[in-house]
C-alpha positions in Angstrom: -2.2 7.9 20.5 -5.3 6.0 20.3 -7.5 4.7 23.1 -10.1 2.2 23.2 -12.3 2.7 26.5 -13.7 0.0 28.4 -10.2 -2.2 26.6 -7.2 -2.9 28.9 -9.6 -1.6 32.4 -9.5 -5.0 33.6 -5.7 -5.6 34.0 -4.8 -1.6 35.4 -6.6 1.1 36.8 -7.6 4.2 34.9 -5.2 5.9 36.8 -1.9 3.6 35.9 -3.0 3.9 32.4 -3.1 7.3 32.0 0.7 7.4 33.8 1.9 4.6 30.9 1.0 6.8 28.2 3.5 9.8 29.6 5.8 7.6 30.1 5.7 7.0 26.7 6.2 10.9 26.1 2.8 11.0 24.3 0.5 14.4 25.0 -2.1 13.7 23.6 -5.2 10.6 23.2 -7.5 10.3 20.5 -10.8 8.5 22.5 -14.0 6.8 20.2 -17.0 6.5 20.9 -20.2 4.7 20.1 -23.8 6.5 18.7 -25.8 4.5 21.1 -22.7 4.2 24.2 -24.0 7.5 25.2 -28.0 6.7 26.0 -26.8 2.5 27.5 -27.6 2.0 31.3 -24.7 0.1 33.8 -26.9 -3.0 32.6 -25.0 -2.9 29.1 -21.6 -3.1 30.4 -20.8 -7.1 30.3 -19.0 -8.9 33.3 -18.2 -5.5 35.3 -16.3 -7.2 37.8 -14.2 -9.0 35.4 -13.7 -5.9 32.7 -13.3 -3.6 35.1 -11.4 -5.4 38.3 -9.1 -3.0 38.1 -11.4 -0.2 38.7 -14.0 -1.0 41.4 -15.8 2.0 41.5 -16.8 1.9 38.3 -18.8 -1.3 38.3 -21.6 0.1 38.8 -21.4 2.8 36.2 -22.9 3.8 32.1 -20.7 3.8 29.6 -21.0 6.9 29.2 -19.8 7.6 33.0 -17.1 5.0 32.4 -16.1 7.4 29.0 -15.9 10.3 31.7 -13.6 8.8 34.3 -11.1 7.7 32.1 -11.3 10.8 30.7 -10.7 12.8 33.3 -7.7 10.9 34.2 -6.4 11.3 31.0 -6.2 15.4 31.7 -5.8 15.1 34.9 -2.3 13.5 34.2 -1.5 15.8 32.3 -2.9 14.6 28.5 -4.6 16.6 26.0 -7.8 14.9 24.6 -9.7 14.8 21.1 -12.6 13.2 21.5 -13.7 11.1 18.5 -17.5 10.1 16.9 -16.0 6.6 15.9 -19.2 4.8 14.5 -23.1 4.9 15.2 -23.3 1.2 16.5 -20.8 -0.7 19.3 -17.9 -2.8 16.4 -15.1 -3.3 15.1 -15.0 -0.3 12.4 -14.9 -0.1 9.8 -15.9 -1.8 5.7 -18.3 -1.1 2.6 -20.8 -3.0 4.7 -21.3 -1.9 8.1 -23.2 0.5 8.1 -21.5 3.0 9.6 -20.2 4.3 6.6 -22.0 7.6 6.5 -22.4 9.9 9.1 -26.2 8.8 10.1 -27.6 4.8 9.9 -31.1 4.2 10.5 -31.2 4.4 14.0 -29.7 7.6 14.2 -30.2 10.3 11.6 -28.4 13.3 10.7 -30.5 15.3 13.5 -29.5 12.5 15.7 -25.9 12.6 15.0 -25.7 16.3 15.7 -27.4 16.9 18.3 -25.1 14.2 20.0 -21.9 15.9 18.6 -23.5 19.2 20.9 -24.1 16.9 23.8 -20.8 15.9 23.9 -18.4 18.9 23.0 -20.8 20.6 25.7 -20.6 18.1 28.0 -16.3 18.7 28.5 -16.2 22.3 28.1 -15.4 23.6 31.5 -11.9 20.9 31.0 -9.8 22.5 29.1 -7.7 19.5 27.7 -10.2 18.4 25.6 -9.1 20.5 22.8 -10.8 18.7 20.2 -13.9 16.6 18.6 -13.2 14.7 15.2 -16.7 14.3 14.0 -17.0 11.4 11.9 -14.4 8.2 11.5 -13.5 7.1 7.6 -16.7 8.6 5.8 -16.9 5.7 3.0 -19.1 3.7 -0.2 -21.9 1.6 1.4 -23.5 -0.6 -0.2 -26.3 2.2 -1.6 -24.3 5.5 -1.2 -21.0 7.4 -2.4 -19.7 10.6 -0.3 -19.1 13.5 -2.3 -18.0 16.8 -1.0 -19.4 20.2 -2.1 -22.1 18.9 -4.9 -24.6 16.6 -4.5 -27.9 15.7 -2.4 -27.8 16.7 1.1 -28.0 12.5 1.9 -24.3 12.2 -0.1 -22.4 15.3 0.3 -20.0 15.3 3.6 -19.0 18.5 3.2 -22.5 19.8 3.5 -23.3 17.7 6.7 -19.4 18.3 7.6 -20.5 22.2 8.3 -23.2 21.4 9.6 -21.7 19.3 12.7 -18.5 21.9 13.1 -21.4 24.9 13.4 -22.9 22.1 16.6 -20.0 21.8 18.3 -18.3 25.3 18.0 -21.6 26.3 19.5 -21.6 24.2 22.5 -18.1 25.0 22.9 -16.0 27.1 20.8 -12.9 27.0 22.1 -12.8 23.3 20.2 -11.1 21.9 17.7 -12.9 20.3 14.9 -11.6 17.4 13.0 -13.0 16.7 9.9 -12.6 13.2 8.0 -11.9 13.0 4.2 -13.5 10.9 2.0 -13.2 7.2 1.6 -11.7 6.3 4.7 -9.9 9.5 5.6 -8.4 9.1 2.1 -8.9 12.0 -0.1 -8.9 15.6 0.6 -8.4 16.3 -3.0 -11.7 19.2 -3.2 -11.4 21.1 -0.8 -9.4 23.5 -2.2 -12.9 23.8 -4.2 -15.4 23.6 -0.9 -12.9 24.7 2.1 -15.0 24.6 5.0 -11.7 26.3 6.6 -12.7 29.4 5.5 -16.1 29.5 5.8 -16.8 32.5 8.4 -16.7 32.1 12.2 -14.9 29.1 11.8 -11.5 30.4 10.9 -8.2 28.5 13.0 -10.9 25.9 13.7 -11.1 23.5 11.2 -8.2 20.6 10.8 -8.6 17.9 8.4 -7.6 14.7 9.7 -6.5 11.7 7.0 -5.2 8.4 7.9 -2.9 5.8 6.8 -2.4 2.3 6.9 -0.1 0.1 3.9 -2.8 -1.2 2.9 -4.0 2.3 1.7 -3.9 2.9 -1.7 -5.0 4.8 -4.5 -6.3 3.8 -7.7 -2.6 4.1 -9.3 -0.9 2.6 -6.3 -2.5 -0.3 -6.8 -1.3 -0.4 -10.0 2.2 0.2 -9.0 1.9 -2.5 -6.4 1.0 -5.4 -8.6 3.3 -4.3 -11.3 6.2 -4.3 -8.3 5.1 -7.5 -7.6 5.0 -8.7 -10.8 7.9 -7.0 -11.5 10.3 -8.7 -8.6 8.7 -12.5 -9.9 9.7 -11.2 -13.1 13.0 -10.7 -11.8 13.2 -14.4 -9.6 11.8 -16.1 -12.6 13.8 -15.5 -14.8 16.9 -15.6 -12.8 15.6 -19.0 -11.6 15.7 -20.1 -15.4 19.0 -18.7 -16.0 21.0 -20.6 -13.6 18.9 -23.6 -14.1 19.4 -23.6 -17.7 23.3 -22.9 -17.2 23.9 -25.8 -15.0 21.5 -28.3 -17.3 24.2 -27.2 -19.7 27.1 -27.6 -17.8 26.5 -31.4 -16.6 25.3 -31.9 -20.2 28.3 -30.9 -22.1 30.4 -33.1 -19.8 28.1 -36.3 -20.1 27.7 -35.9 -23.5 31.2 -34.8 -24.6 32.5 -37.4 -26.6 29.4 -39.6 -27.5 28.8 -39.1 -31.6 24.9 -38.7 -30.5 24.0 -36.1 -33.8 21.0 -33.9 -31.2 18.7 -32.2 -32.1 17.7 -28.3 -31.0 15.0 -28.2 -28.8 11.9 -26.5 -29.7 9.0 -25.0 -27.6 7.2 -23.2 -30.2 8.6 -24.2 -33.0 7.5 -21.3 -35.5 9.5 -18.4 -33.9 13.1 -19.5 -34.8 16.4 -17.7 -34.5 17.6 -16.2 -30.9 18.2 -13.1 -32.6 14.4 -12.9 -33.4 13.5 -14.4 -29.7 15.3 -12.4 -27.2 14.0 -8.9 -29.4 10.5 -10.1 -29.0 11.4 -10.4 -24.7 12.9 -7.6 -24.4 9.9 -5.9 -26.3 7.5 -7.2 -24.5 9.4 -6.6 -21.4 10.2 -3.0 -22.4 6.2 -2.0 -23.1 5.2 -3.4 -19.8 8.1 -1.5 -17.8 6.7 1.9 -20.4 3.1 1.6 -19.2 3.7 0.8 -16.1 5.8 3.1 -15.2 6.0 6.8 -17.4 1.7 6.3 -18.2 1.1 5.2 -14.4 2.9 8.5 -13.5 0.9 10.9 -16.0 -2.6 9.7 -13.7 -0.4 9.8 -10.6 -3.1 11.8 -9.4 -5.7 9.5 -8.1 -8.5 12.3 -7.4 -9.0 12.7 -11.0 -11.8 10.5 -12.6 -9.7 10.6 -15.9 -6.5 9.4 -13.8 -8.4 6.3 -12.5 -10.0 5.5 -15.9 -7.1 6.0 -17.8 -5.1 3.5 -15.2 -7.8 0.4 -15.3 -7.4 0.9 -19.3 -3.4 1.2 -18.5 -3.9 -2.0 -16.3 -5.7 -4.1 -18.9 -3.2 -3.6 -21.4 0.3 -3.8 -18.7 -1.1 -8.0 -17.7 -0.8 -9.2 -21.8 2.7 -7.4 -22.3 3.4 -9.2 -18.7 2.2 -12.2 -19.8 3.7 -11.9 -23.2 6.9 -11.3 -22.1 7.2 -13.8 -19.3 6.1 -16.7 -22.4 9.7 -15.3 -23.8 11.5 -15.0 -21.3 10.4 -19.2 -21.1 11.7 -18.9 -24.4 15.1 -17.8 -24.3 15.3 -20.6 -21.8 14.5 -23.2 -24.4 17.1 -21.5 -26.8 19.4 -21.9 -24.2 19.3 -25.2 -23.9 18.5 -25.9 -27.5 22.0 -24.7 -28.2 23.6 -27.9 -26.5 24.2 -30.2 -29.4 26.6 -33.1 -28.7 30.1 -33.4 -30.7 30.2 -36.4 -33.4 33.7 -38.2 -33.5 35.7 -37.0 -36.1 35.7 -39.8 -39.2 38.6 -40.0 -41.6 37.7 -38.1 -44.6 38.5 -40.6 -47.6 41.1 -39.8 -49.5 40.4 -38.9 -53.0 42.5 -40.6 -55.8 42.9 -38.8 -59.4 41.2 -36.3 -60.7 37.6 -35.2 -59.4 35.1 -34.9 -61.7 32.4 -32.0 -60.8 29.1 -32.8 -61.7 26.9 -30.7 -63.7 24.6 -28.0 -61.7 22.0 -28.6 -60.7 18.9 -26.5 -61.5 16.5 -29.0 -61.1 16.3 -28.5 -57.8 17.0 -32.3 -57.2 19.3 -33.7 -54.3 22.9 -33.6 -54.6 25.0 -36.7 -55.8 26.2 -38.5 -52.8 29.7 -37.9 -52.7 29.7 -33.8 -54.8 32.0 -31.6 -52.4 28.5 -29.3 -52.2 26.7 -32.6 -50.7 30.2 -32.8 -47.9 30.0 -29.0 -47.4 26.1 -29.1 -46.4 26.7 -32.4 -44.0 29.4 -30.0 -42.4 26.5 -27.4 -42.0 24.9 -29.5 -40.1 27.1 -31.8 -38.2 26.4 -31.7 -34.4 28.3 -28.6 -32.2 27.6 -26.1 -29.7 26.2 -22.8 -30.8 27.8 -20.3 -28.7 26.8 -17.1 -30.7 23.1 -18.1 -29.8 23.5 -18.9 -26.4 25.3 -15.7 -25.7 22.2 -14.0 -27.3 20.2 -15.3 -25.1 21.7 -15.8 -22.0 22.7 -11.9 -22.6 18.6 -11.6 -23.5 17.6 -12.9 -20.2 20.2 -10.3 -18.1 18.5 -7.4 -19.8 15.1 -9.1 -18.4 16.2 -9.3 -14.8 17.9 -6.1 -14.4 15.1 -4.8 -16.5 12.4 -5.6 -13.9 14.8 -5.1 -10.9 15.4 -1.5 -11.8 11.5 -1.2 -12.0 11.5 -2.9 -8.6 13.7 -0.2 -7.0 11.8 2.7 -8.8 8.5 1.5 -7.8 9.5 0.9 -3.9 11.4 4.6 -4.1 10.1 7.3 -1.3 10.0 9.7 -4.2 6.8 7.5 -5.3 5.2 7.3 -1.8 5.7 11.1 -1.7 3.7 12.2 -4.4 1.0 9.5 -3.9 0.0 11.0 -0.4 0.9 14.8 -1.9 -2.0 14.2 -5.1 -4.3 13.2 -1.9 -3.4 15.3 0.6 -0.3 16.2 1.7 -0.2 19.4 -1.4 -2.4 21.5 1.5 -0.2 21.6 3.6 2.9 24.5 3.1 6.3 24.7 4.7 5.4 28.5 5.3 3.2 28.5 8.9 1.6 31.6 7.6 0.9 30.8 4.0 -2.9 30.9 3.4 -5.6 30.3 0.5 -7.9 27.5 -0.2 -5.4 24.8 -1.3 -3.9 25.6 2.6 -4.7 24.2 5.3 -3.9 22.2 8.8 -3.8 18.4 8.5 -3.5 16.1 11.2 -3.2 12.3 10.5 -5.7 10.7 12.5 -4.2 7.7 12.3 -1.6 5.5 11.3 -0.4 1.7 12.3 1.5 -1.3 11.7 3.1 -4.5 13.3 5.8 -4.5 11.2 8.6 -2.3 10.0 8.4 -2.1 6.9 9.2 -0.2 3.6 6.3 1.5 4.5 6.6 2.9 7.7 10.3 4.3 7.0 8.6 5.8 4.3 5.9 7.2 6.4 8.4 8.3 9.4 10.2 10.3 6.6 7.3 12.0 5.2 5.8 12.9 8.4 9.4 14.4 9.4 9.7 16.4 6.9 6.2 18.4 6.9 4.8 20.9 9.4 2.0 18.7 10.9 -0.7 19.8 12.6 0.3 16.2 14.6 -0.7 13.0 14.5 -1.9 9.8 16.5 -1.2 6.4 16.1 -3.8 3.2 15.7 -3.5 1.8 19.1 -3.1 2.2 22.4 -4.5 -1.4 23.4 -3.0 -4.5 23.4 -6.6 -6.6 22.2 -9.7 -5.3 20.0 -11.7 -6.8 22.5 -11.0 -8.9 25.2 -9.8 -12.4 24.4 -8.7 -10.6 20.6 -5.5 -9.3 19.5 -4.5 -6.0 18.5 -1.4 -6.7 16.6 -1.2 -3.2 15.9 -1.6 -2.1 19.3 2.2 0.1 21.2 1.1 -2.0 24.5 0.4 -5.9 24.8 -3.0 -6.3 26.0 -1.6 -6.2 30.2 -1.4 -2.5 29.5 2.1 -2.1 30.5 4.4 -4.1 27.8 5.6 -2.4 24.7 5.3 -5.2 22.4 7.4 -3.2 19.4 9.7 -1.0 21.5 11.5 -0.4 17.5 8.0 1.0 16.7 8.2 3.5 20.2 11.2 4.6 19.5 10.7 5.9 15.8 7.3 7.6 17.1 9.7 8.8 20.2 11.9 9.8 17.5 9.6 11.8 14.6 7.9 13.6 17.5 11.5 15.1 18.7 12.0 15.8 15.1 8.8 17.3 14.4 9.2 19.6 17.6 12.6 20.9 17.3 12.1 21.9 13.2 8.5 23.4 13.4 7.4 24.6 16.2 
């Protein structure tokens, strides 16, 4: 559970909040702090009379003293605490240009970051319920640098920096667990086997890698699949609507013009494309190529940690969109073909009786128009008599139904749990093994340090299923508090801004069920 200190202390006492967390059956709290808050005085707390009205004993305290008191109340209630250096400068995290993407900033160089880690680890050394330290939140690319893992200069190599940070923490408190974030908002732990910090001497049994997951967290392949899912859904709905409207127009028109002698013309949306068979075939080929690129080529490059995969995904995306547009255009063409099959029937005319022997004209080999009244001219006239072209209509309807079913099947596949599972496995789940005594560079404990949502969505259900099936080191829901800051609601918060009312009961029940399942299955 994530708890933001100071948020909520204006509506309840620290002790009451701690009791509320215990009542919800959580056993651990991750407590973020900013580096600059460690050196601030009590004067920096805005309007303490209002922001700490339910905690009057803290109204003359500094931010660090408020943090101390909150931590003590939580551990006194029996909760475990994981410290978290969330940001360097106070503010809501996180973005590419907030200045806090790396573990250092202009105001807080790496040396200051290391010093603060040692200071905070030592500060709570005598409290056995302070069990871990998440040494930096969501390492990510900035406007000026891209972090790496185990290679590159010291300014960008997060693995080297995390090695120093973990040593700083363990020197100050040898009993602590050290949580180390993955790259790019804690999404990727792909390079851990090539630079395994958990196997470094003196760190065995102390290193836990932490990852974060949200419904907008996607790898390049996931993004392609998500776009494809939306495109397929739109395609199926659009073609289905076309088909229904076209059939409605046909039914109305047939009853309206059934007995009128109107020599109707075929509707031509694209005059150069002729023949319902050709249009149906073109639509199906374009759509099939689109789906093949989306599903099978995407599957081949499903590992987002491979550079070649990212490049191939970009190339595939450039191919997929034109194919999708071609298929969409062809589906419009099929509706035009369907509407064009309505050709009102003319009234039958009495044929003139031919008296006497019929004189057949000589074969016209010059290509001139046949004489009026000849049998061939009469036959040609019959061929061009207006009527309903059932074969063309059936072909157009069949083609549109196949397009709808193909795209509906693609939507079903792209939203499947197996696709979600493979993406997480490729990014960080490969480090988790069912054999609890497994060892090696590609075996490590994983802690899902953040996940959250305000919707009972497919993503939420997939994630619950994924966590329930694996021996994770644990997880922390973001967040407990019902507000980001005073007056601004946090829709992901488990509690409302009164720090008492559960915002989404279904979510709390799901998390509690996940805890019970995990405890029964793996402990």
